[in-house]
C-alpha positions in Angstrom: -4.6 22.3 -3.8 -5.5 25.8 -4.9 -4.7 24.9 -8.6 -2.9 22.3 -10.6 0.5 23.9 -9.9 0.0 25.8 -6.6 0.2 24.4 -3.1 -1.2 26.0 0.0 1.2 25.7 2.9 0.0 26.3 6.5 3.0 27.8 8.4 3.2 27.6 12.2 6.5 29.2 13.2 5.9 28.6 16.9 8.3 29.7 19.6 12.0 30.8 20.0 14.2 29.8 17.1 11.2 28.3 15.3 10.3 31.8 14.2 13.9 32.5 13.2 14.4 29.5 10.9 11.0 29.7 9.2 11.6 32.8 7.0 14.9 31.4 5.7 13.3 28.0 4.9 10.5 29.7 2.9 13.2 31.7 1.0 15.0 28.5 0.1 11.8 26.7 -0.9 10.7 29.6 -3.1 14.1 29.9 -4.7 14.1 26.2 -5.5 10.6 26.4 -6.9 11.5 29.3 -9.1 14.7 27.6 -10.3 12.8 24.4 -11.3 9.5 25.9 -12.4 6.2 24.0 -12.8 4.8 24.7 -9.3 4.4 27.5 -6.7 3.9 27.7 -3.0 1.6 30.0 -1.1 1.9 30.5 2.6 -0.7 31.1 5.3 0.9 31.8 8.7 -1.0 30.8 11.9 -0.2 31.4 15.6 0.4 28.7 18.3 2.8 27.6 20.9 3.9 28.1 24.4 4.2 31.8 24.3 0.7 32.0 22.7 -0.6 29.8 25.5 1.0 32.1 28.1 -0.7 35.2 26.5 -4.1 33.7 25.6 -4.6 30.5 27.5 -4.7 28.5 24.2 -1.8 26.6 22.7 -3.3 26.1 19.2 -6.3 28.3 18.3 -9.2 26.8 16.4 -8.4 29.0 13.4 -4.8 27.6 13.3 -6.1 24.1 13.5 -8.6 24.7 10.7 -6.0 26.4 8.6 -3.7 23.4 9.0 -6.5 21.1 8.1 -7.4 22.9 4.9 -3.8 23.3 3.7 -2.0 21.0 1.3 0.8 20.6 3.8 1.9 21.9 7.2 5.3 23.5 7.8 6.0 23.7 11.5 8.8 25.6 13.3 9.3 24.6 16.9 6.9 25.0 19.8 7.5 24.8 23.6 9.1 26.8 26.4 10.6 25.0 29.5 9.1 27.4 32.0 5.6 27.4 30.4 3.6 24.3 31.2 0.1 22.9 31.6 -1.3 22.5 35.1 -0.2 18.8 35.1 3.4 19.8 34.7 3.8 18.7 31.0 5.2 21.1 28.4 3.1 22.9 25.7 3.3 20.7 22.6 0.7 21.5 19.9 2.7 19.3 17.5 1.4 16.3 19.4 -2.2 17.6 19.1 -1.8 17.7 15.3 -0.4 14.2 15.2 -3.3 12.8 17.2 -6.0 14.8 15.5 -4.8 14.2 12.0 -3.8 10.6 12.7 -0.2 11.2 11.6 0.9 7.7 12.5 4.3 7.6 10.6 7.0 9.8 12.1 9.8 9.9 9.5 13.3 10.7 10.7 16.0 10.6 8.0 19.5 10.3 9.3 22.3 11.0 6.8 25.8 12.2 7.3 26.6 14.8 4.7 30.3 14.6 3.5 32.2 17.2 5.4 29.8 17.5 8.3 31.2 16.6 11.7 30.4 13.3 13.5 31.6 12.1 16.9 32.4 8.7 15.3 36.0 8.1 14.3 35.4 5.0 12.2 35.7 5.9 8.5 32.6 3.8 7.8 30.6 6.6 9.4 30.6 8.3 6.0 28.1 5.6 5.0 25.5 6.6 7.6 22.2 6.9 5.6 19.1 5.4 7.2 15.5 6.3 8.1 13.9 5.8 11.5 10.1 5.5 11.4 8.5 6.3 14.7 4.8 5.4 15.3 3.5 8.8 16.4 -0.1 8.3 17.7 0.0 5.4 20.1 2.5 3.6 22.3 3.4 5.3 25.6 2.0 8.6 24.3 -1.5 7.1 24.0 -2.8 8.4 27.3 -1.3 11.8 27.1 -3.5 14.3 28.9 -5.7 11.6 30.4 -3.3 9.7 32.8 -4.2 9.9 36.5 -2.2 10.2 39.7 -3.7 8.0 42.4 -3.6 9.5 45.9 -0.2 11.1 45.2 1.2 7.6 45.4 1.0 6.2 41.9 1.2 7.7 38.4 0.1 5.4 35.6 0.6 5.7 31.8 -0.5 3.0 29.4 1.3 1.5 26.4 -1.3 1.0 23.7 -0.6 -0.8 20.4 -3.4 -1.4 17.9 -3.5 -3.6 14.9 -5.0 -1.1 12.4 -2.3 1.5 13.2 0.4 -1.1 13.1 -0.7 -2.4 9.7 -0.7 1.1 8.2 2.6 1.9 9.8 4.4 -1.3 8.7 3.0 -1.0 5.1 4.2 2.6 5.0 7.6 1.4 6.3 8.0 -1.5 3.8 7.0 0.8 0.9 9.7 3.2 1.9 12.1 0.3 2.1 11.1 -0.8 -1.4 11.6 2.8 -2.8 15.0 3.0 -1.1 16.0 -0.4 -2.6 15.0 0.8 -6.0 17.3 3.8 -5.5 20.3 1.6 -4.6 19.9 1.3 -0.9 19.9 -2.2 0.8 16.1 -2.3 1.2 16.4 -3.8 4.7 13.7 -3.1 7.3 14.3 -3.6 11.0 11.6 -3.8 13.7 12.9 -2.3 16.9 10.9 -3.5 20.0 11.1 -5.1 23.4 9.2 -8.2 22.5 11.2 -10.3 25.0 9.6 -8.5 27.9 6.4 -6.6 27.0 3.3 -8.3 25.6 2.4 -5.1 23.6 5.8 -5.3 21.9 5.4 -9.0 21.1 2.2 -8.0 19.4 3.9 -5.2 17.6 6.5 -7.7 16.3 3.8 -10.2 15.3 2.0 -7.7 13.1 5.3 -6.6 11.6 6.1 -10.2 10.6 2.6 -10.6 9.1 2.9 -7.4 6.9 6.5 -8.4 5.9 5.1 -11.3 3.9 3.7 -8.9 1.4 7.2 -7.6 0.6 9.2 -10.7 -0.1 12.0 -8.8 -1.9 12.9 -6.9 1.3 14.9 -8.3 4.2 12.8 -8.0 7.5 14.8 -8.1 10.7 14.3 -7.7 14.4 16.3 -5.8 17.1 15.6 -5.2 20.7 15.6 -1.5 21.5 18.4 -1.6 24.1 20.7 -3.4 21.6 19.6 -1.0 18.9 20.8 1.9 21.0 24.2 0.2 21.4 24.5 -0.6 17.7 23.4 2.9 16.5 26.6 4.1 18.1 28.7 1.0 17.3 27.7 0.4 13.7 24.9 2.7 12.4 26.0 2.2 8.8 24.4 -1.3 9.0 20.9 0.1 9.2 18.6 1.1 6.3 15.0 1.5 7.5 14.0 1.1 11.1 10.5 1.1 12.6 9.6 1.4 16.3 7.1 2.4 18.9 6.4 6.1 19.8 8.6 6.5 22.9 11.4 4.3 21.6 11.4 6.3 18.4 11.5 9.6 20.3 14.7 8.5 22.1 16.5 6.7 19.3 15.9 9.5 16.8 17.7 12.0 19.1 20.6 9.5 19.5 20.7 9.1 15.8 20.8 12.8 15.2 23.9 13.1 17.3 25.7 10.8 14.9 25.2 13.3 12.0 25.9 16.6 13.7 23.1 17.1 16.1 19.5 18.2 16.2 20.2 21.1 13.8 20.7 18.4 11.1 17.6 16.4 11.9 14.6 17.0 9.7 11.4 15.1 10.2 7.9 14.5 8.9 4.7 13.2 10.6 2.6 11.6 7.9 -0.9 10.2 7.8 -3.3 9.1 5.1 -4.6 12.7 4.4 -2.3 15.2 6.1 1.4 15.7 6.9 3.4 18.0 9.1 7.0 18.8 8.4 9.3 20.2 11.1 12.8 20.1 12.5 13.4 17.6 15.3 14.9 20.2 17.5 13.0 22.4 20.0 12.6 26.2 20.4 16.1 26.5 22.0 15.5 29.4 24.4 19.2 29.6 25.3 20.0 31.0 21.8 16.7 32.5 20.7 17.1 36.0 19.3 20.9 35.7 18.8 20.9 34.7 15.1 22.8 31.5 15.9 20.1 29.0 15.0 21.0 26.4 12.5 18.2 26.5 9.8 19.3 23.3 8.0 16.9 20.9 9.8 14.0 23.1 8.9 15.2 23.6 5.3 15.6 19.8 4.9 12.2 19.3 6.4 10.9 21.7 3.7 12.6 19.5 1.1 10.8 16.5 2.6 7.6 18.4 2.2 8.2 19.0 -1.5 9.0 15.3 -2.0 5.7 14.4 -0.3 3.7 16.9 -2.3 5.3 15.8 -5.5 4.4 12.1 -4.8 0.9 12.8 -3.5 0.0 15.1 -6.4 2.1 13.7 -9.3 4.1 17.0 -9.4 7.5 15.9 -10.6 8.8 19.4 -10.4 8.3 19.6 -6.6 10.4 16.4 -6.2 13.0 17.9 -8.4 13.1 21.1 -6.3 13.5 18.9 -3.2 16.5 17.1 -4.7 18.0 20.5 -5.6 17.8 21.7 -2.0 19.3 18.5 -0.6 22.2 18.8 -3.2 22.7 22.5 -2.1 23.1 21.5 1.5 25.4 18.7 0.6 27.6 21.1 -1.5 27.7 23.6 1.4 29.5 21.0 3.6 31.6 19.7 0.7 32.8 23.2 -0.1 33.5 24.0 3.6 31.6 27.2 2.9 30.0 27.5 6.3 29.6 25.7 9.6 26.7 26.3 12.0 27.3 27.1 15.7 25.8 23.8 16.9 28.2 21.9 14.7 31.2 23.7 16.2 31.4 26.5 13.7 30.9 30.3 13.8 28.2 30.8 11.2 24.7 31.9 12.1 21.3 31.6 10.5 21.7 34.2 7.8 25.2 33.0 6.7 24.0 29.4 6.5 20.9 30.4 4.5 22.8 32.5 2.1 25.3 29.7 1.5 22.4 27.3 0.6 20.8 29.9 -1.6 24.1 30.4 -3.5 24.3 26.7 -4.1 20.9 26.3 -5.5 
């Protein structure tokens, strides 16, 4: 931290709508900080992404990486472009580089249906959807990214890697989150999502989960196979509180879960390690609407609120946590008032209108 009440934020707007939602998010963060008082944010913008790779041959310059490493937190837009790829055919994804290099093992995906926001579920119990999916973000089926080989143009092989040290940190993080949610009135139930009936790596994943659960006897520890979890996330998502799973499983299930609460424009996220954290929307760069002013900024705004909560907890800055709650309440009020509805949720309101509506409600 620059000083006792000033946080340095590395900003990586990225590609497409990532650049369009970043300014509005900073405006909301600054307005909340000014309203609450007690802390301030300073921003340092850094280049990176697919378009930067196209122009320079580098997806994430060393200067950007160093700036992110030296910052108190990293605010990330969206990076990637479907037509721009590495020689092996994979997309440009510097966010994965940050996860691996900074050991950001806990991918936090909160899923909450704001009253008044649309959902495809007709059951009235859908109003109770409020859970968190924790995705391990450095191992699993992503572990051999960039190193997998194609053998004789006949076989392509990726490897599932699960290690005890990462699992122990991941599960402890998950159970601590479950405990904090229970203290706030949530069920405090933690579910391990795996495929332990088929894969040895997943049986090991579950074994370590059960071992770490013994340190949190006040929490209910459960198991669910990933295929059944996909079914039940549609059938009864209100029954979940905190879920934890492998990297690829979490990648898939978090998108499914986002659809329950309005879509990717309502899906904030954080990738958290022991020393660093990246906060970004779960959505991509959306080339189909880039430059049209239609992007929903709420996922990035809510990711910014997650950043404030993390900074507040990490540095004992209660005012930052208060500002985060103020932002979340403003978003909730936006839907409760019916003041605006983003394009991706079936409305006709663009980035500026949505941002202004949030700012008014701060």
